[in-house]
C-alpha positions as CSV (number, residue, x, y, z in Angstrom):
1,M,69.1,36.9,121.1
2,Q,66.8,37.1,123.6
3,V,62.4,36.4,123.1
4,R,60.3,37.6,125.5
5,I,57.1,35.7,126.0
6,S,53.3,37.0,127.0
7,K,50.0,36.1,126.7
8,L,47.3,38.9,126.6
9,G,43.3,37.4,125.5
10,V,43.5,34.7,122.8
11,A,47.0,35.7,121.6
12,H,50.5,34.7,122.9
13,Y,53.1,37.4,121.8
14,L,56.2,36.8,121.4
15,A,58.9,39.7,120.9
16,P,62.7,38.3,119.5
17,D,65.4,41.4,120.1
18,G,67.8,41.0,117.0
19,A,67.9,39.8,113.4
20,L,66.0,36.9,112.2
21,T,69.1,34.7,110.8
22,A,69.9,31.2,110.8
23,E,72.4,31.9,113.8
24,N,70.0,33.2,115.7
25,L,66.5,31.2,114.7
26,P,67.2,28.5,117.4
27,A,66.7,30.8,120.4
28,L,63.6,31.9,118.7
29,Q,62.5,28.5,118.3
30,T,63.0,26.9,121.4
31,R,61.1,30.2,122.5
32,V,58.2,29.4,119.7
33,E,57.8,25.8,120.9
34,E,57.9,26.2,124.9
35,A,55.0,29.0,123.6
36,R,53.0,26.0,122.0
37,K,53.2,23.9,124.8
38,A,51.6,26.2,127.2
39,G,48.5,26.2,124.4
40,A,49.4,28.8,122.1
41,S,47.9,28.4,118.6
42,R,47.4,32.2,118.0
43,V,50.7,34.0,117.9
44,V,51.5,37.3,117.4
45,L,55.2,37.7,116.7
46,D,56.1,41.6,117.6
47,L,59.3,42.6,114.9
48,G,59.7,45.8,116.7
49,R,63.2,44.7,117.6
50,V,64.5,42.7,114.6
51,A,66.5,44.6,112.1
52,Y,66.4,42.3,109.1
53,F,65.3,39.1,108.0
54,D,67.5,36.6,106.1
55,S,66.4,33.9,104.3
56,A,66.5,31.2,106.9
57,G,64.5,33.3,108.7
58,L,61.5,34.1,106.1
59,E,61.5,30.1,105.6
60,Y,60.9,29.7,109.5
61,L,57.8,32.5,109.2
62,C,56.5,30.5,106.7
63,D,56.5,27.2,107.9
64,L,55.5,28.0,111.5
65,A,52.4,29.8,109.8
66,A,51.6,27.0,107.6
67,R,52.0,24.9,111.0
68,L,49.7,27.1,113.2
69,R,47.1,27.0,110.4
70,E,47.3,22.9,110.3
71,E,46.4,23.2,113.7
72,G,43.4,25.6,113.8
73,G,45.7,28.9,114.4
74,S,47.6,31.5,113.1
75,L,50.6,33.6,113.1
76,R,50.5,37.6,112.6
77,L,53.5,39.8,112.4
78,A,53.6,42.8,114.3
79,G,55.6,46.2,114.0
80,P,58.2,46.0,111.4
81,N,60.9,48.2,110.3
82,D,60.7,49.9,106.9
83,L,63.2,47.3,105.6
84,C,61.6,44.2,107.2
85,R,57.8,45.0,105.6
86,E,59.9,45.9,102.4
87,T,61.4,42.7,102.3
88,L,58.2,40.6,103.4
89,A,56.3,42.6,100.3
90,L,59.4,41.6,97.8
91,T,59.2,37.8,99.0
92,G,54.9,38.1,99.2
93,I,55.1,36.3,102.8
94,D,53.3,39.2,103.4
95,A,50.1,38.1,101.1
96,R,50.3,34.8,103.1
97,I,50.9,36.3,106.9
98,P,49.1,39.2,107.7
99,V,51.5,42.0,108.8
100,H,50.1,44.7,111.2
101,E,51.5,48.4,112.0
102,N,51.3,47.2,115.6
103,L,50.9,45.0,118.3
104,A,47.2,46.5,119.1
105,S,45.7,45.8,115.9
106,A,47.7,42.3,115.6
107,G,45.9,41.4,118.6
108,R,42.4,42.9,117.8
109,S,42.9,40.8,114.3
110,F,42.0,37.4,116.3
111,L,38.7,38.9,117.4
């Protein structure tokens, strides 16, 4: 899995390319930790190129959101496809982690 990182304003943006599954999570986790070491506390995860999640991927999102919240930061999810959006809704994760239609609205939500 490839994960691009960028910073714009107060937020760090991470864009994974591939499914968020147990097999692919180490690549995302590594990039998230790199961003956190660079000072990332407000993180937008761009789901535009994520096809689906498995339970490990969903658990990681919840854990990451909780860790960021404990440290005074927060996580936003942006641009999920219909399957990912439905999965987030069915699991109730969308009630705990804000989900935005696109990167612009996710970034603006930090202001």
